[in-house]
N, CA, C and O atoms as CSV, one atom per row, in Angstrom:
chain,resi,resn,atom,element,x,y,z
A,1,MET,N,N,14.842,11.327,-23.721
A,1,MET,CA,C,14.096,11.079,-22.492
A,1,MET,C,C,13.871,12.588,-22.132
A,1,MET,O,O,14.698,13.489,-22.271
A,2,SER,N,N,12.658,12.688,-21.666
A,2,SER,CA,C,12.255,14.076,-21.115
A,2,SER,C,C,11.742,13.823,-19.759
A,2,SER,O,O,11.449,12.707,-19.330
A,3,ASN,N,N,11.649,14.955,-19.096
A,3,ASN,CA,C,11.134,14.762,-17.632
A,3,ASN,C,C,10.255,16.138,-17.296
A,3,ASN,O,O,10.216,17.152,-17.994
A,4,PHE,N,N,9.610,15.916,-16.129
A,4,PHE,CA,C,8.860,17.046,-15.714
A,4,PHE,C,C,8.527,16.686,-14.189
A,4,PHE,O,O,8.629,15.549,-13.729
A,5,ARG,N,N,8.129,17.773,-13.496
A,5,ARG,CA,C,7.652,17.622,-12.045
A,5,ARG,C,C,6.192,17.564,-12.020
A,5,ARG,O,O,5.524,18.130,-12.885
A,6,LEU,N,N,5.625,16.839,-10.970
A,6,LEU,CA,C,4.285,16.876,-10.766
A,6,LEU,C,C,4.081,17.416,-9.400
A,6,LEU,O,O,4.806,17.096,-8.458
A,7,LEU,N,N,2.973,18.330,-9.296
A,7,LEU,CA,C,2.659,18.871,-7.964
A,7,LEU,C,C,1.249,18.422,-7.675
A,7,LEU,O,O,0.312,18.807,-8.374
A,8,LYS,N,N,1.095,17.616,-6.656
A,8,LYS,CA,C,-0.254,16.946,-6.344
A,8,LYS,C,C,-0.746,16.208,-7.406
A,8,LYS,O,O,-1.961,16.235,-7.605
A,9,GLY,N,N,0.112,15.430,-8.261
A,9,GLY,CA,C,-0.289,14.678,-9.361
A,9,GLY,C,C,-0.556,15.439,-10.588
A,9,GLY,O,O,-0.998,14.825,-11.559
A,10,VAL,N,N,-0.329,16.779,-10.668
A,10,VAL,CA,C,-0.537,17.508,-11.935
A,10,VAL,C,C,0.694,18.144,-12.347
A,10,VAL,O,O,1.359,18.835,-11.575
A,11,ALA,N,N,1.038,17.903,-13.664
A,11,ALA,CA,C,2.413,18.417,-14.231
A,11,ALA,C,C,2.492,19.874,-14.068
A,11,ALA,O,O,1.475,20.557,-14.195
A,12,ILE,N,N,3.697,20.425,-13.780
A,12,ILE,CA,C,4.004,21.893,-13.632
A,12,ILE,C,C,4.399,22.148,-15.129
A,12,ILE,O,O,5.422,21.575,-15.504
A,13,PRO,N,N,3.754,22.897,-15.999
A,13,PRO,CA,C,4.226,23.005,-17.409
A,13,PRO,C,C,5.737,23.704,-17.472
A,13,PRO,O,O,6.522,23.417,-18.376
A,14,ALA,N,N,6.017,24.527,-16.554
A,14,ALA,CA,C,7.234,25.319,-16.650
A,14,ALA,C,C,8.405,24.285,-16.346
A,14,ALA,O,O,9.561,24.628,-16.596
A,15,SER,N,N,8.141,23.049,-15.823
A,15,SER,CA,C,9.214,22.221,-15.304
A,15,SER,C,C,9.558,21.135,-16.367
A,15,SER,O,O,10.435,20.320,-16.081
A,16,VAL,N,N,8.967,21.070,-17.502
A,16,VAL,CA,C,9.337,20.174,-18.589
A,16,VAL,C,C,10.601,20.427,-19.175
A,16,VAL,O,O,10.904,21.547,-19.585
A,17,THR,N,N,11.361,19.439,-19.238
A,17,THR,CA,C,12.735,19.324,-19.812
A,17,THR,C,C,12.842,18.386,-21.012
A,17,THR,O,O,12.811,17.178,-20.778
A,18,SER,N,N,12.962,18.797,-22.236
A,18,SER,CA,C,12.985,17.844,-23.389
A,18,SER,C,C,14.197,18.177,-24.216
A,18,SER,O,O,14.097,18.921,-25.191
A,19,PRO,N,N,15.389,17.621,-23.832
A,19,PRO,CA,C,16.568,17.892,-24.685
A,19,PRO,C,C,16.474,17.268,-25.997
A,19,PRO,O,O,15.843,16.218,-26.122
A,20,ALA,N,N,17.097,17.874,-27.070
A,20,ALA,CA,C,16.929,17.471,-28.507
A,20,ALA,C,C,17.995,16.271,-28.684
A,20,ALA,O,O,17.834,15.509,-29.637
A,21,VAL,N,N,18.970,16.093,-27.889
A,21,VAL,CA,C,20.028,14.836,-28.025
A,21,VAL,C,C,20.130,14.373,-26.543
A,21,VAL,O,O,19.734,14.958,-25.535
A,22,ALA,N,N,20.807,13.083,-26.674
A,22,ALA,CA,C,20.966,12.376,-25.312
A,22,ALA,C,C,21.831,13.272,-24.380
A,22,ALA,O,O,22.753,13.978,-24.787
A,23,THR,N,N,21.443,13.168,-23.115
A,23,THR,CA,C,22.100,14.036,-22.163
A,23,THR,C,C,22.562,13.139,-20.882
A,23,THR,O,O,22.006,12.060,-20.678
A,24,THR,N,N,23.470,13.560,-20.130
A,24,THR,CA,C,23.929,13.044,-18.848
A,24,THR,C,C,23.218,13.816,-17.635
A,24,THR,O,O,23.146,13.269,-16.535
A,25,ALA,N,N,22.800,14.835,-17.811
A,25,ALA,CA,C,22.096,15.725,-16.733
A,25,ALA,C,C,20.926,16.448,-17.210
A,25,ALA,O,O,20.919,16.878,-18.363
A,26,TYR,N,N,19.938,16.622,-16.430
A,26,TYR,CA,C,18.800,17.397,-16.643
A,26,TYR,C,C,18.790,18.441,-15.584
A,26,TYR,O,O,18.899,18.120,-14.400
A,27,LEU,N,N,18.661,19.714,-15.974
A,27,LEU,CA,C,18.700,20.864,-15.133
A,27,LEU,C,C,17.496,21.818,-15.528
A,27,LEU,O,O,17.185,22.016,-16.703
A,28,GLY,N,N,16.825,22.411,-14.413
A,28,GLY,CA,C,15.631,23.218,-14.803
A,28,GLY,C,C,15.447,24.055,-13.527
A,28,GLY,O,O,15.593,23.643,-12.376
A,29,ASP,N,N,15.088,25.350,-13.930
A,29,ASP,CA,C,14.774,26.403,-12.846
A,29,ASP,C,C,13.293,26.762,-13.158
A,29,ASP,O,O,12.913,26.901,-14.321
A,30,PHE,N,N,12.508,26.901,-12.138
A,30,PHE,CA,C,11.144,27.433,-12.378
A,30,PHE,C,C,10.537,27.762,-10.963
A,30,PHE,O,O,10.937,27.237,-9.924
A,31,ILE,N,N,9.598,28.622,-11.036
A,31,ILE,CA,C,8.980,29.142,-9.807
A,31,ILE,C,C,7.424,28.737,-9.813
A,31,ILE,O,O,6.747,28.860,-10.834
A,32,THR,N,N,6.972,28.312,-8.768
A,32,THR,CA,C,5.549,27.901,-8.708
A,32,THR,C,C,5.305,27.907,-7.243
A,32,THR,O,O,6.182,27.821,-6.384
A,33,THR,N,N,3.826,28.035,-7.009
A,33,THR,CA,C,3.284,28.162,-5.560
A,33,THR,C,C,3.111,26.668,-5.151
A,33,THR,O,O,2.621,25.791,-5.862
A,34,VAL,N,N,3.579,26.531,-3.925
A,34,VAL,CA,C,3.542,25.108,-3.318
A,34,VAL,C,C,2.786,25.327,-1.864
A,34,VAL,O,O,3.228,26.186,-1.101
A,35,THR,N,N,1.833,24.667,-1.560
A,35,THR,CA,C,1.203,24.754,-0.242
A,35,THR,C,C,1.847,23.758,0.600
A,35,THR,O,O,2.452,22.812,0.095
A,36,ALA,N,N,1.745,23.926,1.911
A,36,ALA,CA,C,2.048,22.912,2.861
A,36,ALA,C,C,1.598,21.636,2.775
A,36,ALA,O,O,0.371,21.558,2.720
A,37,GLY,N,N,2.269,20.475,2.742
A,37,GLY,CA,C,1.838,19.234,2.603
A,37,GLY,C,C,1.679,18.768,1.180
A,37,GLY,O,O,1.136,17.685,0.959
A,38,SER,N,N,2.091,19.471,0.282
A,38,SER,CA,C,2.098,19.106,-1.068
A,38,SER,C,C,3.198,18.154,-1.450
A,38,SER,O,O,4.308,18.211,-0.921
A,39,THR,N,N,2.870,17.267,-2.387
A,39,THR,CA,C,3.768,16.225,-2.846
A,39,THR,C,C,4.397,16.645,-4.201
A,39,THR,O,O,3.683,17.029,-5.128
A,40,ILE,N,N,5.705,16.568,-4.294
A,40,ILE,CA,C,6.308,16.879,-5.625
A,40,ILE,C,C,7.115,15.628,-6.037
A,40,ILE,O,O,7.932,15.062,-5.311
A,41,ILE,N,N,6.754,15.239,-7.396
A,41,ILE,CA,C,7.355,14.090,-7.957
A,41,ILE,C,C,8.014,14.350,-9.304
A,41,ILE,O,O,7.452,15.029,-10.164
A,42,LEU,N,N,9.261,13.779,-9.483
A,42,LEU,CA,C,9.905,13.934,-10.648
A,42,LEU,C,C,9.598,12.729,-11.548
A,42,LEU,O,O,9.676,11.589,-11.089
A,43,GLN,N,N,9.259,12.958,-12.787
A,43,GLN,CA,C,8.646,11.809,-13.685
A,43,GLN,C,C,9.455,11.940,-14.954
A,43,GLN,O,O,9.550,13.023,-15.533
A,44,MET,N,N,10.041,10.832,-15.389
A,44,MET,CA,C,10.802,10.775,-16.655
A,44,MET,C,C,9.901,10.060,-17.739
A,44,MET,O,O,9.240,9.089,-17.370
A,45,PHE,N,N,9.836,10.463,-19.008
A,45,PHE,CA,C,9.086,9.817,-20.038
A,45,PHE,C,C,9.736,9.914,-21.319
A,45,PHE,O,O,10.774,10.567,-21.426
A,46,GLY,N,N,9.226,9.332,-22.283
A,46,GLY,CA,C,9.783,9.348,-23.622
A,46,GLY,C,C,9.977,8.063,-24.183
A,46,GLY,O,O,9.270,7.110,-23.856
A,47,LEU,N,N,11.010,7.972,-25.111
A,47,LEU,CA,C,11.370,6.697,-25.950
A,47,LEU,C,C,11.627,5.641,-24.808
A,47,LEU,O,O,11.912,5.919,-23.643
A,48,VAL,N,N,11.476,4.383,-25.346
A,48,VAL,CA,C,11.922,3.320,-24.430
A,48,VAL,C,C,13.376,3.396,-24.240
A,48,VAL,O,O,14.131,3.207,-25.194
A,49,ALA,N,N,13.799,3.653,-23.097
A,49,ALA,CA,C,15.217,3.718,-22.649
A,49,ALA,C,C,15.462,3.392,-21.266
A,49,ALA,O,O,14.564,3.381,-20.424
A,50,THR,N,N,16.770,3.103,-21.003
A,50,THR,CA,C,17.147,2.767,-19.646
A,50,THR,C,C,17.758,4.071,-19.126
A,50,THR,O,O,18.551,4.743,-19.785
A,51,VAL,N,N,17.297,4.405,-17.788
A,51,VAL,CA,C,17.812,5.499,-17.161
A,51,VAL,C,C,18.552,4.943,-15.945
A,51,VAL,O,O,17.996,4.180,-15.155
A,52,VAL,N,N,19.840,5.349,-15.812
A,52,VAL,CA,C,20.693,5.013,-14.802
A,52,VAL,C,C,21.041,6.176,-13.986
A,52,VAL,O,O,21.675,7.110,-14.477
A,53,LEU,N,N,20.614,6.169,-12.616
A,53,LEU,CA,C,20.840,7.241,-11.732
A,53,LEU,C,C,22.086,6.910,-10.917
A,53,LEU,O,O,22.085,6.052,-10.035
A,54,SER,N,N,23.212,7.679,-11.279
A,54,SER,CA,C,24.375,7.576,-10.294
A,54,SER,C,C,24.165,8.423,-9.030
A,54,SER,O,O,23.468,9.435,-8.957
A,55,PRO,N,N,24.865,7.858,-8.062
A,55,PRO,CA,C,24.648,8.763,-6.771
A,55,PRO,C,C,24.992,10.163,-6.864
A,55,PRO,O,O,26.083,10.524,-7.306
A,56,PRO,N,N,24.100,10.966,-6.463
A,56,PRO,CA,C,23.078,10.817,-5.452
A,56,PRO,C,C,21.621,10.489,-6.030
A,56,PRO,O,O,20.591,10.581,-5.362
A,57,GLY,N,N,21.684,10.105,-7.333
A,57,GLY,CA,C,20.312,9.855,-7.844
A,57,GLY,C,C,19.720,11.334,-8.439
A,57,GLY,O,O,20.394,12.175,-9.034
A,58,ALA,N,N,18.474,11.406,-8.157
A,58,ALA,CA,C,17.798,12.618,-8.478
A,58,ALA,C,C,17.802,13.614,-7.151
A,58,ALA,O,O,17.609,13.167,-6.020
A,59,THR,N,N,18.022,14.882,-7.397
A,59,THR,CA,C,17.920,15.747,-6.255
A,59,THR,C,C,17.006,16.983,-6.704
A,59,THR,O,O,16.816,17.267,-7.886
A,60,ILE,N,N,16.489,17.654,-5.669
A,60,ILE,CA,C,15.658,18.713,-5.836
A,60,ILE,C,C,15.817,19.746,-4.821
A,60,ILE,O,O,15.741,19.400,-3.642
A,61,ASN,N,N,16.024,20.949,-5.112
A,61,ASN,CA,C,16.089,21.985,-4.165
A,61,ASN,C,C,14.841,22.925,-4.240
A,61,ASN,O,O,14.484,23.467,-5.286
A,62,ILE,N,N,14.188,23.074,-2.999
A,62,ILE,CA,C,13.198,24.036,-2.910
A,62,ILE,C,C,13.448,25.057,-2.055
A,62,ILE,O,O,13.787,24.842,-0.892
A,63,ILE,N,N,13.303,26.275,-2.559
A,63,ILE,CA,C,13.693,27.599,-1.823
A,63,ILE,C,C,12.325,28.317,-1.560
A,63,ILE,O,O,11.480,28.475,-2.442
A,64,ARG,N,N,12.195,28.713,-0.332
A,64,ARG,CA,C,11.032,29.399,0.105
A,64,ARG,C,C,11.212,30.956,-0.127
A,64,ARG,O,O,12.118,31.555,0.452
A,65,LEU,N,N,10.414,31.547,-0.907
A,65,LEU,CA,C,10.423,32.980,-1.233
A,65,LEU,C,C,9.212,33.630,-0.426
A,65,LEU,O,O,8.083,33.144,-0.358
A,66,SER,N,N,9.607,34.719,0.127
A,66,SER,CA,C,8.353,35.390,0.870
A,66,SER,C,C,8.424,36.798,0.506
A,66,SER,O,O,7.581,37.588,0.930
């Protein structure tokens, strides 16, 4: 199972995570420009599989750099 982030409906290439083996956690760091009011979405894709999100589910940290 792989995942990536979408910014305003467009995939952010630097955010793609594609592990070679099954995993229990997906981690990734990348820098991109985000304008006010933008929507960021986490999307998982790949083989037909069940994804179980344990609490807290999916989290994202956004840090403003100036």
